[in-house]
BANUGU-892785 format. One record per residue: residue in one letter; x, y, z of N, C-alpha, C in turn. Coordinates in steps of 0.02 Angstrom, whole numbers, plus 32768, in hexadecimal, padded with zeros to 4 digits. Layout:
BANUGU-892785
AXYZXYZXYZ
...
//
This chain:
BANUGU-892785
MC1DF223F13E4C1C1222413A7C1F72204137C
TC1E421D11357C21121AF1329C1EF21AC12E5
PC21121BE12AFC1F221B9126DC1E42171125A
VC1AC21661239C19B2124121FC1BF211811DD
CC1C5214D11B5C1E921481175C201218E1162
VC23D21911145C25B21D11131C27121CC10E8
AC26021FE10C0C2742202107AC29E22411070
SC2C222421038C2EE227B102AC2EC228B0FE0
NC2F022CC0FCFC2F922E00F8AC34222F10F7A
GC36E22E00FA9C3B622EC0FA1C3D023240FCB
NC3A423550FDCC3BA238C1007C389239B1040
TC34D237D103DC31923891070C2FA23461083
LC2ED233E10C4C2CE230010DDC283230B10E9
YC25C22D710DEC21522D610EDC20822991118
AC1E722A31151C1DC226C1180C19222661192
VC17822291191C135221C11AAC13C21FE11EF
IC118221A1220C11C22041264C0D621F9127F
SC0D021D112B4C09021C112D2C09021D7131B
SC05721EC1332C05122041376C03A21CD13A6
GC02F2192138CC017215C13B7C0062120138C
YBFD520F913A1BFC220BE137ABF7720B7137B
GBF5A20A41343BF12209B133FBEF020D4131C
DBEAE20D11318BE89210212F1BE8C2149130E
SBE9D2150134DBE9F2194136BBEE121B8135E
EBF1221961343BF5321B6133ABF5221E91302
VBF8122181306BF89224A12D3BFC8223A12AB
VBFC3223A126ABFFC2230123EC01422751227
IC05422821231C07122C41223C0A722BD11ED
LC0A622EA11BDC0DB22ED118BC106232A119B
AC147231F11A6C175235511B7C1AB235B1181
RC1C423981179C1F923A61147C23423C6116A
SC27023B41155C2AC23D21173C2BE24141151
NC2EE2436116DC30A2470114AC3322458110E
VC33E248410DEC35F247210A0C3AB246C10AB
AC3C724351094C41024291096C42F243910DA
PC417241A110FC43824251150C480240D114D
SC4AC2431116CC4F424221167C50923E71193
SC4DF23D511C4C4F0239F11F1C4B123891216
LC4B72354123DC47F233C1265C46A23711298
EC49A239512B3C48B23C912E4C466240412C6
AC470240F1285C45024471263C40C24351247
LC3F723F71250C3B723DE1235C37C23F7125E
TC34B2415123DC30D242B125EC2D1240F1238
WC298240B125BC25B23EE123DC220241D1246
TC1F6241F1212C1B824451214C17F241911FB
AC1482417121FC10E23F0120AC0EA241411D1
IC0DA23EF119CC0B8240F1163C07123F51159
AC05F23BD1178C01C23A21170C010236D11A5
SBFD0235E11B2BFBE232811DFBF79230F11CE
TBF6B22D111E2BF2922B411D9BF20227E120E
YBEE422611211BED7222C1241BEE721E81222
QBF0621BC1249BF1621791230BED821541219
KBE9F215F123ABE62213A1229BE4A214811E2
SBE62218011C5BE4E21901181BE79216F114C
LBEAF214D1162BEDF21301134BED620E41131
TBEE420C610F7BEDA207F10EFBF122056110E
TBF4E20731114BF86204B112BBF9220511176
IBFB72021118FBFD2202811D2C00C205911CF
SC025206E1208C05B20A01208C09F208211F9
GC0A620411202C0E8202311F8C10F20241239
NC14C200C1235C17620061270C1BE2014125D
PC1DE2046127BC22220581266C25620221274
TC2451FEE129BC2751FB812A7C26D1F811274
NC23B1F841249C22F1F501218C21F1F7111D6
PC24D1F7011A6C2461F99116AC2141F7D1138
NC1D51F75114EC1A11F5E1120C1791F991104
VC1951FD41108C176200F10ECC1A9203210BF
DC190205F1095C1BC2086106AC19B20C9105D
CC1C220FC104FC1A6213E1041C1D22162100F
HC1B621960FF1C1D821BA0FBBC1BC22010FB6
VC1E622300FA3C1CF22740F94C1E922870F4F
DC1BD22A40F26C1D222B50EE2C1E822FE0EDF
NC1F723150EA2C21223590E9AC1E0238F0EAB
QC19F237E0EADC16B23AE0EBFC15923AB0F09
GC17C23810F2FC16F237B0F76C136234D0F87
VC11C23270F56C0E722F60F64C10522BB0F89
FC0EB22AC0FC3C10622770FEEC0D9223A0FEA
TC0F822000FDFC0D321C00FDAC0ED218F100D
FC0BF216D102FC0D0213A1061C0AD20F9104C
MC0D320C1104FC0B7207F103FC0C8204E1076
SC09920221084C0A31FEE10B7C0911FAA109A
MC0B71F7610AEC0A71F321099C0661F1A10B7
FC04F1F3910EDC0141F221110BFDD1F56110E
SBF9F1F3F110BBF671F6D1102BF2F1F5E1132
KBF0C1F931146BED01F8A116FBE921F861143
SBE9B1F8D1101BE621F8E10D4BE461F4710CC
PBE071F4110B7BDE91EFE10ADBE0E1ED51079
MBE341EF5104DBE551ED01017BE911EA7102F
DBEAC1EB81069BEE51E941085BF201E921054
RBF2F1ECC1038BF681ED2100ABF921F0D1020
PBFD01F121007BFF71F4D1016BFD11F8C1001
SBFDB1FC21025BFB920001015BFE2203A102F
GBFC920761025BFEE20B0103BBFC620F01038
YBFE82128103DBFC721681036BFF9219C101E
QBFDF21D5100AC00722090FEBBFF0224D1003
YC01F227B100BC00E22C0101CC02722ED0FE5
NBFFB23180FCBC00D23480F97C00D238E0FB4
PC04823AF0FB7C04B23F10FD7C02A24280FAE
TC020241D0F6DC000244F0F43BFB524530F52
TBF9524190F56BF4D24160F64BF3E240E0FAE
KBF7324030FD6BF6C23F8101EBF3A23BF102D
TBF4123881009BF1423501012BF3B230F101D
WBF1D22E31045BF35229F104EBF0B22711022
TBF2B223F1004BF0722100FD9BF1C21C90FEA
NBEEC219E0FF4BEFC21571000BF0F21350FBE
IBF3D21060FC1BF5420E10F87BF4720960F92
ABF2820760F61BF1D202E0F63BF4C200C0F30
TBF521FCB0F36BF7A1FA50F06BF4E1F750EE0
SBF651F600EA5BF3E1F330E7BBF3B1EED0E99
PBF081EC50E87BF031E810EA0BF411E580E8F
GBF571E2F0EBEBF911E050EB3BFD31E290EBA
YBFD21E640ED8C0101E8B0EE1C0421E610F09
KC07E1E580EEDC0AD1E260F08C0E21E420F37
WC0DB1E800F4DC10C1E9B0F7CC1041E770FBF
GC1351E4B0FCFC1301E24100CC1721E1C102F
SC1A41E43101BC1E61E3F103BC1FB1E851051
AC20B1E8B1091C2201ECC10ABC2671EDD1095
AC28C1EAC107BC2D31EB6106BC2DC1EE51030
GC2B31EDE0FFCC2C11F050FC1C2831F290FA7
KC28A1F6B0F9EC2541F920F82C26C1FD90F77
AC24C1FFE0F49C25B20440F40C22120660F1D
LC20C209F0F38C1DD20CC0F17C20521000EF1
FC1F021120EB5C21421440E8FC1E521640E5D
TC1FB21990E3EC1D321BB0E0BC1F921C20DCB
VC1D421C10D94C1EF21D10D52C1D122130D3F
NC1FA22460D38C1E2228A0D2DC1DD229A0CE3
GC1A222AC0CCDC19722C50C8AC16F23040C90
SC13823080C6AC10B23410C72C0EC23400CB8
SC0E823040CD5C0D322FC0D1AC0F922C00D37
SC0FE22BD0D78C12322860D97C0F822480D9B
TC11422110D83C0F221D00D87C11221A80DC0
LC0E921970DF1C10121710E2BC10421270E1A
MC13C21060E2DC14420BF0E21C15E209D0E61
HC157205C0E62C16D20330E9AC18F1FF50E7D
IC1CE1FE90E91C1F11FAD0E7CC2031F840EBA
YC1FB1F430EB6C2041F190EF1C20F1ED00EDB
KC2231EA70F0BC2331E610EFEC1F61E3C0EE6
GC2001E110EB3C1CB1DE80E9AC1C91DA40EBC
TC1A41D750E9EC19E1D330EBCC1DD1D0A0EB3
AC2021D150E7DC2431CF40E74C27A1D1F0E92
LC2AF1CFF0EAAC2E41D240ECCC3041D580E9F
NC3081D4A0E5DC3291D790E2FC2F81DA30E07
SC2BA1DA60E1DC2891DCE0DF8C2721E0A0E20
SC25F1E3F0DFCC2461E7C0E1BC2081E920DF6
NC1D71EAC0E1AC19A1EC50DFDC19B1F120DFB
VC17F1F2E0DC7C1791F770DC1C12F1F870DBE
AC1191FB40DEAC0D31FC90DECC0CE20140DE0
VC097202A0DC3C08C20710DB1C04D208A0DD3
YC05120C60DEEC01820E40E11BFF021110DE3
NBFAD21080DE4BF7F21330DC0BF57215C0DF2
PBF64219D0DF8BF4121C50E29BEF621CD0E1C
KBEE021BE0DDEBE9821C20DCFBE7221890DF1
TBE8F214D0DEFBE6E21140E0FBE8721080E56
RBEBE212A0E69BEDF21220EA9BEF920DB0EB3
IBF0E20BB0E7CBF2720760E7FBF6E20750E63
IBF9B20530E87BFDD20450E6CBFDB1FFD0E55
ABFE41FF30E14BFD61FB20DF5C0161F910DDC
EC01C1F530DEBC0561F2B0DD9C0561F180D90
GC08F1F1F0D6FC0951F0A0D2AC0981EBE0D24
SC08C1EA50CE8C08A1E5D0CDDC0CF1E400CCE
KC0FF1E6C0CBFC1411E540CABC1751E660CDF
PC1921E350D03C1C51E440D35C2081E520D16
LC2331E730D3CC2781E800D28C2A41E490D45
IC2C81E260D1AC2F31DEE0D30C33C1E050D30
TC35F1DF80D67C3A51E0D0D6EC3D01DD20D84
SC4111DDE0D85C43F1DAA0D9DC43E1DA80DE8
GC43D1D6C0E05C43F1D630E4DC3FC1D740E6E
SC3FC1D6D0EAFC3C01D7C0ED7C3BF1DC60EE7
VC38B1DEA0ED2C3871E320EDDC37C1E400F27
EC3A51E6C0F44C3A31E7A0F8CC3921EC30F9B
QC3AA1EF20F73C3A11F390F81C38E1F5E0F41
YC3671F930F4AC3521FBC0F11C36320050F1E
AC37920270EEAC38120700EECC36720890EA9
AC34120BF0EAAC32420D80E6CC31A21230E71
AC32021440E37C314218C0E34C308219F0DEB
NC2D021C20DDEC2C121DC0D9CC2C621A80D65
GC2AE216C0D74C2AC21380D41C2E721090D40
SC31F211E0D5EC35A20F20D62C35220C30D9E
VC35C20830D93C35720520DC9C399202E0DD1
YC3AF20280E0FC3EE20060E20C3DC1FCD0E4F
LC3E11F900E38C3CF1F550E5EC40E1F320E75
TC4161F2A0EB7C4501F080ED3C43D1EC00EE0
SC4611E910EC1C4501E4A0EC7C48B1E220EE1
YC47B1DE60EF7C4AC1DBA0F18C4A71D740EFB
DC4DF1D580EE5C4E11D140ECBC4EB1CE40F06
IC4B81CBD0F14C4BA1C910F4EC4F11C5D0F48
SC4FE1C450F0CC52F1C0F0F04C5781C270F06
TC5851C640EECC5CA1C7C0EE9C5DA1CB30F1B
GC5A71CD40F35C5B21D0C0F63C5C01D4E0F40
AC5BC1D4F0EFDC5C91D8C0ED7C58F1DBE0EE1
VC5A01DFF0EE1C56E1E340EE7C56D1E5C0EA6
YC5311E660E8BC52A1E890E4BC4FF1EC70E53
LC50E1EF90E29C4E41F340E22C4C61F330DDD
NC4831F2D0DD8C4601F2A0D99C43F1F6E0D8C
IC4521F900D56C43D1FD40D48C4121FD50D0A
GC3D81FF40D0FC3AB1FFA0CD5C38020390CDB
AC35220410CADC325207B0CADC2DE20630CA1
VC2B020810CC5C26920710CBEC24620AC0C9F
GC21E209F0C6BC1FA20D40C4AC1BC20EA0C71
AC19C21200C5BC162213B0C7EC127210A0C7F
NC12820D80C52C0F220A70C53C101206C0C81
GC13B206D0CA2C14C20390CD2C16B1FFB0CB5
VC1771FF90C73C1941FBE0C54C1DD1FB70C6A
PC1F01F7C0C85C2361F730C9BC2661F750C60
PC2A51F840C6DC2D71F840C36C2DF1F3D0C1A
LC2EC1F390BD9C2F61EF80BB9C3361ED80BD1
SC3671F000BE2C3A61EE60BFDC3C21F190C2E
TC3F01F030C58C40E1F300C89C45A1F2C0C83
KC47A1F620C94C4C31F620C9AC4D41F410CDC
VC5011F110CDBC5131EEB0D17C55A1EFB0D2B
VC5621F120D6AC5A31F240D85C5B11EF60DC0
NC5ED1ED80DC1C6011EAD0DF9C61E1ED90E30
LC5FD1EDA0E6AC6131F030EA1C6451EDE0ECD
NC6791F000EE2C6AB1EE30F0FC6A31F050F53
IC6801EE40F81C6711F030FC2C68B1ED90FFC
GC6B71EAB0FEEC6D61E841024C6A51E5D104D
TC6A81E661090C67D1E3E10BDC6391E5E10CA
CC6291E9510A8C5E81EB410B1C5B01E871097
IC5771E8710B9C53E1E6110A1C5091E921086
VC4E41E7C1053C4B41EA81032C46C1E961042
YC4611E63106BC41C1E50107CC40E1E6110C5
GC3CF1E6410D5C3BC1E71111BC3BA1EBB112B
NC3AE1EC9116BC3A41F0E1182C3E51F371183
GC41E1F16117EC45D1F3A1182C4741F5A1142
AC4501F51110CC4651F6C10CBC4311F9D10B0
KC4491FD41092C41E20051072C43F201E1032
TC417202F1001C430204E0FC4C406208A0FB3
VC42520BB0F92C40120F80F80C42321190F45
LC3FD213F0F1EC41921670EE7C41121B10EF9
RC44821D70EF0C445221F0EFAC47322410EC8
EC457226F0EA1C47E22930E6FC4A322630E40
GC481222C0E2FC49E21FA0E02C4D321CE0E21
LC4E021D50E62C51221AC0E85C4EF21770EAF
YC50321380EA5C4E821000EC9C51020F50F09
YC4EB20EE0F41C50A20E00F82C4F4209B0F9A
LC52320740FB3C51420340FD4C5302037101B
YC5032034104CC51620331093C50C1FEB10AC
CC5401FCE10C9C53A1F8710DCC5651F79111A
GC5521F44113EC5771F2E1177C59E1EEF1167
NC5D41EE3118CC5F91EA5117FC5D11E691199
TC5EC1E2E1190C5C61DF1119EC5AE1DEC11E7
DC5D21E0A1216C5BB1E07125BC5981E481271
LC58E1E761241C56C1EB6124DC58A1EDD1288
MC5CA1ED9128FC5EC1F0112C3C6081F4212A6
TC6191F421266C62F1F801246C6091F881204
FC5FF1FC711F1C5DC1FD711B3C60820021186
RC5F920001145C61E20271114C5EE203F10DE
WC605206910B1C5DE20781076C60B207B103A
FC5ED206F1000C60F20710FC0C5E4209B0F91
TC60220B60F5DC5DD20DC0F2AC5F020C20EE5
YC5C320D00EB6C5D020C00E70C5B620FB0E47
DC5E121180E1CC5D021550DF8C5BD21490DB0
GC5B1210A0D9EC5A020F90D59C5DA20DF0D32
VC61720EA0D4CC65420D30D2CC67B20A50D5A
KC68520BB0D97C6AD20930DC5C69120940E0C
QC6A220610E30C68E205B0E76C6C5207A0EA2
SC6AF209B0ED7C6DF20B70F05C6FF20810F30
AC73620920F50C75320650F82C72720670FC0
SC733203B0FEEC70C2039102BC71520791052
SC6DF20901072C6E320C9109EC70720B610DE
PC71920E51108C73120D4114BC6FC20AB1170
AC712207F119BC6E3205511C1C6BB207F11F3
IC67B207211F7C64F2090122AC648205D1261
TC664206B129AC66A203712CEC632203A1302
NC60E20711307C5DB2076133CC59520811320
AC589206B12E2C547207312C4C515204412E5
RC4D6205912E9C4A2202F1305C487200012CF
RC4801FC112E1C46A1F8F12AFC4241F9C1296
SC3FA1FBA12C0C3B41FC412ADC3A820041286
AC3DD202B1279C3D4206C1258C3B820641212
QC388208F1201C368209011C0C38020CC1198
GC37220CB1158C37C2106112FC3BC21061107
FC3F121241121C42D213610FDC41A216210C1
LC40A21A010D0C3F521D1109EC42A22081098
PC45522051065C48A2238105DC46B227D104F
LC48722B01070C46D22F4106AC4A523251056
GC49123571030C4BF238C101CC49923BF0FF3
RC4BA23F30FDEC49924250FB4C48B24080F6F
AC455241F0F50C44224060F0DC47C240F0EDC
GC48C23DA0EB8C4C223DC0E88C50723D30EA5
KC50B23CC0EE7C54B23C40F09C54F237E0F29
PC58C23650F35C59223240F56C57523260F9D
AC55B22EE0FB2C54122E80FF6C57A22E91028
TC56F230A1061C5A3230E1094C59622E110D0
WC55622CE10DAC54522A11111C505227C1100
AC4F822461124C4BC221E1118C493221A1158
FC45122211150C422221E1188C40A21D61193
MC40421C211D3C3EA218011E5C3BF21871224
YC39621541232C36A2158126DC35421121282
DC340210C12C0C31F20D012DAC2FB20E4131A
PC2DB20B5133EC2B620C8137AC2DF20EA13B0
LC32120E213AEC34C210213DFC357214C13D0
GC34921601393C35221A61381C36F21B0133B
LC38621EC132EC3A121FE12EDC3EE21FA12EF
AC40C21EE12B5C45421E512B2C46E21FD126E
SC4AF22021269C4CD22151229C51021F31220
VC52521EF11E1C56821D711CFC589220C11A4
TC5C5222211B6C5EA2253118FC60622311151
LC5FC224F1116C611223010D7C651224D10BA
TC662228910CCC69C22AA10AEC6CA22C810E3
GC70722D810CFC73522FA10FCC75922CC112B
PC78022E81159C7A922BF1187C780229611B8
KC74022A811C3C716228311F1C6E7225211CD
AC6F72242118EC6CE22121169C6CA21D0118E
GC68E21B51194C683217711B8C66D21821200
EC66C21C11216C65821CF125BC60C21C81264
WC5F821A11296C5B1219912A7C59F21C912DF
RC56821ED12D7C551221C130AC508220E131B
DC4F92211135BC4B4220A1373C49A224F1385
AC45A225C1374C43B229B1386C42F229E13D0
KC43022D913EDC42422E21434C3D922E81442
YC3B122DC1410C36822DE1417C34B22A613EC
TC30C229513F6C2EC226213CDC2D02280138D
FC29B22A91393C27F22C81357C2592306136E
NC27423401360C255237F1375C23723A4133A
IC1F823B71341C1D623DF130EC1CC24251329
SC1E324561304C1DB249C1319C19B24B912FB
GC17F24EA131CC144250C1302C10324E71310
TC0D124F512E8C08D24DB12F1C080249C12C8
IC05F246C12E6C04A243012C2C007243F12A0
PC002243A125DBFC22446123DBF8B2419125A
KBF532436126ABF1C24101288BEFB23E21255
PBEF423A21264BED223751234BE8823821231
KBE6B238211F7BE23238B11EEBE00234711F2
PBDBE234811FDBD98230911FABD9F22E811B5
VBD9522A811B3BD9D22821175BD6D229C1141
SBD8722AB1105BD5D22C110CEBD6022921093
ABD83225A109BBD8522271066BD8A21E31087
KBD6321B4106FBD612172108DBD9D21481076
RBDA82111109ABDDC20E31084BDCA20C61041
FBDFC20AE101EBDF320950FDABDC420590FD9
TBD93205A0FACBD6620210FA1BD6F200A0F5A
PBD851FCB0F4FBD911FB40F0BBD521FB30EE1
LBD581FC50EA2BD201FC20E73BD141F7A0E60
GBCD91F6D0E45BCC71F280E33BCF81F0A0E01
SBD0F1F330DD1BD3C1F1A0D9EBD821F0D0DB9
EBD8F1F220DF7BDD11F1A0E14BDD41EE00E45
IBD9F1EB80E48BD9C1E800E76BD9B1E3F0E4D
GBDC21E100E63BDC21DCF0E42BE021DC40E1B
TBE091D880E01BE461D760DDDBE481D9A0D9A
GBE851DA60D84BE8F1DC40D43BE861E0F0D41
ABE771E2D0D7ABE6B1E750D7BBEAC1E9D0D77
GBEE31E7E0D8BBF221EA30D8FBF371EC00D4D
TBF301E9A0D16BF451EB20CD5BF1C1EED0CBE
KBED91EEA0CCBBEAE1F220CB7BEC01F610CDE
IBECC1F5A0D1EBEDE1F930D47BF1F1FB10D30
FBF4F1F860D1FBF901F9F0D09BF891FC70CC9
SBF5F1FB00C9ABF571FD50C5CBF3820190C68
RBF0D201E0C9BBEF0205F0CACBF23208B0CD1
ABF4C206A0CFABF7820910D27BFAD20B70D01
VBFBE20A10CC5BFF220C40C9FBFD420FA0C73
GBF9421080C7CBF73213B0C54BF7B21800C70
GBF4321A60C71BF4621EC0C86BF5F21F50CCD
MBF7A222F0CDBBF97223D0D1CBF7222750D40
EBF2F22740D3ABF0822A90D59BF1122A90DA4
SBF0E22E30DC3BF1322E90E0BBED322D30E2C
HBED922B10E64BE9E229A0E88BEA122B20ED0
GBE6C22D00EE8BE6A22EA0F2CBE6322B30F5E
GBE6822C50F9EBE6322920FD2BE4D22B11013
IBE6F22A21047BE5E22B91089BE7A22FE1094
EBE51232E10A2BE69237210A8BE87237F10ED
TBEBA23AA10EDBED723BF112CBEE42409112A
DBEEE24271163BF02246C1165BF4A2472114E
GBF5C24A8112EBFA124B4111CBFC424DA1153
PC00724E2114FC02C25081180C011254F1187
GC00D256711C3BFF525AA11CEBFAA25AE11D5
SBF87257511CFBF3F257511D3BF272568121A
GBF5525671248BF422559128EBF4A250F129B
GBF4524FC12D9BF4B24B512E7BF6624AB132C
LBF8924731335BFA324611376BFEA247B137D
SBFF9249C13B4C03E24B113BFC067247413D3
TC0A8247A13CDC0D3244213E0C0C6242E1428
GC0BC245E1454C0AF244E1499C06C242C14A3
AC0392444147EBFF724271485BFF523E0146C
LC02223D0143EC022238C1423C049235C144F
AC06A23751481C096234B14AAC071231014C7
GC033231B14DDC00E22E414FABFFF22AE14C8
IBFF722C31488BFE822921454C028226E1441
VC05D22951431C09A22761419C0BD224E144F
GC0AB225B148EC0CA223414C3C0BB21EB14BE
SC08621DA1499C07521931492C09821731456
AC0C72198143AC0EA217E13FFC10D213D140D
VC1242135144AC14820F8145AC11C20BA1452
VC0DB20C41453C0AE208B144CC0B5206B1408
VC0B8209613D4C0BC207A1391C0FD20551386
LC131206A13ACC171204813A4C16F200313C3
GC1401FF813F1C13C1FB71411C1131F8613EA
VC0F21F9C13B5C0C91F70138EC0F41F4E135A
VC0F61F0E135BC1201EEA132CC0F91EDA12EE
VC1121EF212B6C0F31EE21276C11D1EAD1254
IC1011E72124CC1281E391234C12E1E3C11E8
GC16C1E4211CFC1781E411187C1871DFB116F
VC1811DF2112DC18F1DB1110FC1D51DB310F2
WC2021D8E1110C2481D8E10F9C2591D4A10DA
RC27C1D4D10A2C2931D0F1084C2D11CF610A9
RC2D31CB710B9C30D1C9A10DAC33F1C8210A6
RC37C1C8F10B3C3B01C791086C3E61C5310AD
KC4021C22108DC4371BFC10AEC4731C2710BD
TC47E1C581092C4B91C82109BC4B51CAE10D7
QC4791CBA10F3C4721CE5112BC48E1CC7116B
SC49C1C871168C4B91C6611A3C5051C6E11A5
KC5201C901171C5691C991170C57F1CC911A6
//
């Protein structure tokens, strides 16, 4: 099995995986052990499952980053895809809440402009309750849209005011309202880090702190670059212009680190770069994955920069919770949510109350279900989903020919 998308809270990983392709497949949400010390010490336990046919989105493709996922401090896992099976033909997603043990489909507002796989980030602003947000590339190269999710309507609605930054925005990292946008000046080749804060109502910052990053020959666009925030530390993982060696840099709010040791045997298709460590402590290694399997990069100590491949693809221990029949239909837009001009109305509603909304029920752990062995026949078809090509929309730039 190969994960379709993996999220991290800084010390624990959450992975959504598929057992095949089409309406008969089972979607499984798995959780790792807390603060594993290395890739070899990483273990997985399934915490929920449901049928793909009950979800509005396609599963995505780990070789094409047109999906995104996030887990908040309460363990609520959210998955978003640029492509949808719903009649609305807009980006959509779903969410699993471990407290209520329910799956909920998520729709997007009309005119949702997420159309670039290069830049996006799901994040939460934590107050009395966590507010889920989505930031992603806008229609202009230097613009970003911020959308807010309303669990009462099950709609994540795009705001009317984009965030404008210096250069072409390429990568996003966000956590607890802080957004770090990595941009690239096409004319000069300069790389900038734009730092701001988004409030619980989703309004972008009026201005951002701009830091000029010195990363040498590393490129910040395309599949070879990733950014993430952990414990207030910004990480930039990037490959050189020929993508033969990779490095990472950090920024602590005051200064940028020097280049890390070169990673010479990293796989170009690897996704993620999720730094892991104990809560409140520096990360010691970063998790990555692609269809070939799981991998890690050592971040500290004398072996910093070492790339390691797992000796297995994806092993789940214990029982897979048995998916129940569908108990909630796919999202159907209301009359007031169809047609032009609806986006603003939906956005004004989406920043309102944060009531919990139920969805597709599943059994919780310990409620019985499929054993790992019994699921083998199902998960054996996982390779099928990896063969399905999901075509993303990528902006072409003259600088990419360098």
